[in-house]
C-alpha positions as CSV (number, residue, x, y, z in Angstrom):
1,X,-6.0,-7.5,40.7
2,X,-9.2,-9.6,39.9
3,X,-8.2,-11.4,36.6
4,X,-4.4,-11.4,37.2
5,X,-4.0,-15.1,37.8
6,X,-6.4,-16.1,35.0
7,X,-4.8,-13.9,32.5
8,X,-1.3,-14.8,33.2
9,X,-2.2,-18.5,32.9
10,X,-3.7,-18.0,29.6
11,X,-0.9,-15.8,28.3
12,X,1.6,-18.6,29.2
13,X,-0.5,-21.2,27.5
14,X,-0.8,-19.4,24.1
15,X,3.1,-18.5,24.2
16,X,3.6,-22.2,24.7
17,X,1.5,-23.1,21.7
18,X,3.9,-23.3,18.8
19,X,1.3,-23.9,16.0
20,X,-0.7,-22.7,14.4
21,X,2.0,-19.9,13.6
22,X,1.6,-17.2,10.9
23,X,4.8,-15.6,9.8
24,X,5.1,-12.5,7.6
25,X,8.6,-13.3,6.7
26,X,9.5,-12.4,3.1
27,X,11.9,-14.9,1.7
28,X,14.8,-13.4,-0.1
29,X,15.7,-16.6,-2.1
30,X,15.7,-20.2,-2.1
31,X,17.9,-20.5,0.9
32,X,15.9,-18.2,3.1
33,X,12.6,-20.3,3.4
34,X,13.1,-21.8,6.9
35,X,10.3,-20.2,8.9
36,X,10.3,-22.6,11.8
37,X,9.0,-20.4,14.6
38,X,11.7,-20.6,17.3
39,X,14.5,-20.6,14.6
40,X,13.3,-17.5,12.8
41,X,12.2,-15.6,16.0
42,X,13.8,-17.2,19.1
43,X,12.2,-14.7,21.4
44,X,9.0,-13.9,19.8
45,X,7.4,-17.2,18.7
46,X,4.2,-18.9,19.8
47,X,0.9,-17.0,20.4
48,X,0.1,-17.3,16.6
49,X,2.3,-14.5,15.2
50,X,5.2,-12.3,16.0
51,X,3.3,-9.1,17.3
52,X,0.9,-11.1,19.4
53,X,3.9,-13.0,20.9
54,X,5.5,-9.7,21.7
55,X,2.5,-8.1,23.3
56,X,1.5,-11.2,25.2
57,X,4.9,-11.0,26.8
58,X,4.4,-7.4,27.6
59,X,1.2,-8.6,29.3
60,X,3.2,-11.0,31.4
61,X,5.7,-8.3,32.4
62,X,2.8,-5.9,33.3
63,X,1.0,-8.7,35.3
64,X,4.2,-9.4,37.2
65,X,4.5,-5.7,38.1
66,X,0.7,-5.2,39.0
67,X,0.1,-8.4,40.8
68,X,3.4,-10.4,41.5
69,X,1.9,-12.5,44.4
70,X,-1.0,-13.8,42.1
71,X,0.5,-15.0,38.8
72,X,2.8,-17.7,40.3
73,X,6.3,-18.7,39.0
74,X,5.5,-19.6,35.5
75,X,5.4,-16.1,33.8
76,X,9.0,-15.3,35.1
77,X,10.2,-18.6,34.1
78,X,8.9,-18.2,30.6
79,X,10.2,-14.7,30.2
80,X,13.7,-15.7,31.5
81,X,13.8,-18.0,28.4
82,X,12.5,-15.6,25.9
83,X,14.6,-12.7,27.1
84,X,17.9,-14.6,26.8
85,X,20.3,-11.9,25.4
86,X,21.4,-14.0,22.5
87,X,17.7,-14.5,21.5
88,X,16.7,-10.8,21.8
89,X,19.8,-9.9,19.9
90,X,18.6,-12.1,17.0
91,X,15.2,-10.4,17.1
92,X,16.9,-6.9,17.0
93,X,19.1,-7.9,14.1
94,X,16.2,-9.3,12.4
95,X,14.4,-5.9,12.5
96,X,17.3,-4.0,11.3
97,X,17.8,-6.3,8.3
98,X,14.0,-6.1,7.6
99,X,13.2,-2.5,8.2
100,X,9.7,-2.7,7.3
101,X,8.7,-5.9,9.1
102,X,5.8,-5.4,11.6
103,X,5.7,-1.7,11.0
104,X,4.2,0.0,12.9
105,X,2.1,-2.2,15.1
106,X,4.6,-4.8,16.0
107,X,7.3,-2.1,16.6
108,X,5.0,-0.2,19.0
109,X,4.3,-3.3,21.1
110,X,8.0,-4.2,21.2
111,X,8.8,-0.8,22.4
112,X,6.2,-1.0,25.0
113,X,7.8,-4.3,26.0
114,X,11.1,-2.7,26.3
115,X,9.8,0.0,28.3
116,X,7.9,-2.3,30.6
117,X,11.2,-4.1,31.4
118,X,13.3,-1.0,31.9
119,X,13.3,-1.5,35.8
120,X,13.6,-5.4,35.7
121,X,16.7,-7.8,35.4
122,X,15.6,-8.2,31.8
123,X,16.3,-4.4,30.8
124,X,19.9,-5.1,29.5
125,X,18.7,-7.8,27.2
126,X,15.8,-5.7,25.9
127,X,17.5,-2.4,25.5
128,X,19.0,-3.1,22.1
129,X,15.6,-4.0,20.7
130,X,14.2,-0.6,21.9
131,X,17.2,1.1,20.3
132,X,16.6,-0.6,16.9
133,X,13.0,0.3,16.9
134,X,13.8,3.9,17.7
135,X,16.1,4.1,14.8
136,X,13.5,2.6,12.5
137,X,10.8,5.1,13.7
138,X,13.0,8.0,13.2
139,X,13.9,6.8,9.6
140,X,10.2,6.0,8.7
141,X,8.2,9.0,9.9
142,X,9.8,11.4,7.5
143,X,9.0,9.2,4.6
144,X,5.4,8.3,5.6
145,X,3.5,11.2,3.8
146,X,-0.1,10.2,5.0
147,X,-1.5,8.3,8.1
148,X,-3.2,4.9,7.8
149,X,-6.6,5.5,9.2
150,X,-8.2,2.0,9.0
151,X,-9.0,-0.1,12.0
152,X,-6.4,-2.9,11.8
153,X,-2.6,-3.3,12.3
154,X,-1.4,-0.7,10.0
155,X,-3.3,2.1,11.8
156,X,-0.9,4.9,12.4
157,X,-2.6,6.6,15.4
158,X,-2.7,3.5,17.6
159,X,1.0,2.7,17.1
160,X,2.1,6.1,17.4
161,X,0.4,6.4,20.9
162,X,2.2,3.4,22.1
163,X,5.4,4.5,20.8
164,X,4.9,7.9,22.3
165,X,4.4,6.3,25.6
166,X,7.2,3.8,25.4
167,X,9.8,6.3,24.4
168,X,8.7,8.7,27.0
169,X,9.3,6.1,29.6
170,X,12.7,5.1,28.0
171,X,13.9,8.7,28.1
172,X,14.2,9.3,24.2
173,X,12.9,12.8,23.7
174,X,14.0,12.7,20.1
175,X,11.6,10.0,19.3
176,X,8.8,11.5,21.3
177,X,9.3,14.8,19.5
178,X,9.2,13.2,16.0
179,X,6.0,11.4,17.0
180,X,4.4,14.5,18.4
181,X,5.3,16.7,15.3
182,X,4.1,14.1,12.9
183,X,0.9,13.6,14.9
184,X,0.0,17.2,14.9
185,X,0.7,17.5,11.2
186,X,-1.5,14.5,10.4
187,X,-4.2,15.0,12.7
188,X,-4.2,18.5,14.4
189,X,-6.6,20.1,12.0
190,X,-9.1,17.1,11.7
191,X,-12.6,18.3,12.5
192,X,-16.1,16.7,12.4
193,X,-15.0,13.1,11.8
194,X,-17.6,10.9,10.2
195,X,-17.8,7.7,12.1
196,X,-20.9,6.3,10.4
197,X,-18.8,3.8,8.6
198,X,-17.2,2.3,11.7
199,X,-16.5,-0.5,12.2
200,X,-15.3,-2.3,9.1
201,X,-16.0,-6.0,9.3
202,X,-12.6,-7.0,10.9
203,X,-11.6,-4.0,12.8
204,X,-10.1,-4.3,16.2
205,X,-9.4,-0.6,16.3
206,X,-11.8,2.5,15.9
207,X,-10.0,4.9,13.7
208,X,-11.7,7.7,15.4
209,X,-11.0,6.9,19.0
210,X,-7.5,5.7,18.2
211,X,-6.9,9.2,16.7
212,X,-8.4,10.8,19.7
213,X,-6.3,8.8,22.1
214,X,-3.1,9.8,20.3
215,X,-4.0,13.4,20.4
216,X,-4.8,13.3,24.0
217,X,-1.0,12.6,24.5
218,X,0.5,15.1,22.2
219,X,-1.7,18.1,22.9
220,X,-1.5,20.1,25.9
221,X,-4.4,19.2,28.3
222,X,-5.9,22.6,28.0
223,X,-6.1,22.2,24.3
224,X,-7.3,18.6,23.9
225,X,-10.8,19.0,25.1
226,X,-11.5,21.7,22.5
227,X,-9.9,19.6,19.8
228,X,-11.9,16.6,20.8
229,X,-15.2,18.4,20.8
230,X,-14.4,19.8,17.4
231,X,-13.3,16.2,16.1
232,X,-16.2,14.2,17.5
233,X,-18.9,16.8,18.1
234,X,-21.7,15.4,20.0
235,X,-19.7,12.4,21.4
236,X,-21.8,11.1,24.5
237,X,-24.9,13.1,23.6
238,X,-26.5,12.9,20.3
239,X,-23.8,11.4,17.9
240,X,-21.4,8.5,17.5
241,X,-23.4,6.3,19.8
242,X,-22.3,3.2,18.2
243,X,-18.8,3.8,19.4
244,X,-20.4,3.2,22.8
245,X,-22.2,0.1,21.9
246,X,-21.1,-3.5,22.0
247,X,-19.9,-4.8,18.5
248,X,-21.6,-7.8,17.0
249,X,-18.9,-10.4,17.5
250,X,-18.5,-13.9,16.4
251,X,-16.5,-16.6,18.3
252,X,-16.3,-19.3,15.7
253,X,-12.7,-19.4,15.6
254,X,-12.4,-17.3,12.6
255,X,-9.4,-15.0,13.5
256,X,-10.6,-11.9,11.4
257,X,-14.1,-12.1,12.9
258,X,-12.6,-12.5,16.4
259,X,-10.9,-9.1,15.8
260,X,-14.4,-7.5,17.0
261,X,-13.9,-8.6,20.3
262,X,-10.5,-6.8,20.5
263,X,-12.5,-3.7,19.2
264,X,-14.7,-3.7,22.1
265,X,-11.8,-3.7,24.4
266,X,-9.8,-1.1,22.6
267,X,-12.7,1.2,22.4
268,X,-13.2,0.7,26.2
269,X,-9.6,1.7,26.9
270,X,-9.9,4.8,24.6
271,X,-13.2,5.9,25.9
272,X,-11.8,5.7,29.4
273,X,-8.8,7.7,28.7
274,X,-10.5,10.5,26.7
275,X,-13.5,10.6,29.0
276,X,-11.9,13.4,31.5
277,X,-11.5,15.8,28.6
278,X,-15.5,15.9,28.2
279,X,-16.5,16.1,31.9
280,X,-20.2,16.7,31.0
281,X,-20.5,13.2,29.3
282,X,-17.6,11.5,31.1
283,X,-20.0,9.1,32.9
284,X,-21.7,8.2,29.5
285,X,-18.3,7.3,28.0
286,X,-17.3,5.2,30.9
287,X,-20.7,3.5,30.9
288,X,-20.2,2.6,27.2
289,X,-16.7,1.4,27.9
290,X,-18.1,-0.8,30.8
291,X,-20.7,-2.4,28.5
292,X,-18.1,-3.6,26.0
293,X,-15.6,-4.9,28.5
294,X,-18.5,-6.9,30.2
295,X,-19.5,-8.3,26.8
296,X,-16.2,-9.8,25.7
297,X,-14.4,-10.5,29.0
298,X,-15.2,-14.3,29.0
299,X,-13.7,-14.4,25.7
300,X,-10.3,-13.4,26.9
301,X,-9.7,-16.6,28.7
302,X,-12.3,-19.0,27.4
303,X,-12.6,-18.3,23.9
304,X,-11.2,-19.9,20.8
305,X,-7.3,-19.7,20.4
306,X,-7.9,-17.1,17.6
307,X,-9.2,-14.8,20.4
308,X,-7.0,-16.0,23.6
309,X,-3.9,-15.6,21.7
310,X,-4.0,-11.9,22.0
311,X,-6.9,-10.4,24.0
312,X,-5.2,-10.3,27.3
313,X,-3.2,-7.4,26.1
314,X,-6.1,-5.3,25.2
315,X,-8.0,-6.3,28.3
316,X,-5.1,-4.9,30.4
317,X,-5.1,-1.6,28.4
318,X,-8.8,-1.3,29.3
319,X,-8.5,-2.5,32.7
320,X,-5.7,-0.1,33.7
321,X,-7.1,2.9,31.9
């Protein structure tokens, strides 16, 4: 794998970077104000914030599976420390005590992490985390009346796609079916989606492509192509061209503006996964994906910390699509 060593190295670097750290902890009182990263989150600290720490650890697990001879010993050593059973148990307990924390983006990545470790020596430690998130998802979905359709962390479609994949791999048909049913209810009748207003200035997700990627998973293959053609008519031909173009990015160290580099990678991933459903324009979609990856790839390892602390995960999604 071409970038395995460099991606593993930067992932370890940022996970070992304690500060800056952004916590979303909501203090319940004057005795609940200690937000020291490794005390509050003994497994998922470093890498700027909780969800980035989670999915950069997912990145290391995936790189160990994809290219074990290229990444060296450090990823496994780091993960041995972070996946100590007591540490992961503390993370699971925190989520149970704070049932809206990191919902749904952080949940989705933590479920993906659990799924990625299911055949590793870390499986026993991570299983309780996956079980807590499954319970949270099953409690949340019936109460969430409407999907969130913007292009940042609360986007419903992106999270549901990852959760659907993770719990499929983890053998939880109850969670998979709950996600499928809600996805069809929220998105099944969507047509002629207007992408003129994408992207917003700090998006790292395309609302349109995130929805399409989710529906690819929950619709039968024979139905998805028709749904996609009705949802994004003219994609790859005479419409929605900007979804295939490189976003205008800024590498000044501004974390919000750095989101646009992630947008290029998430678009590339999603364009590659939906391309087979539109065979007459599949090469056009793949070419658009390639342009976006090529444009931001140097930022994944050589950019400012506000980019490097998270982009490996999205580069992996794009690379493996």
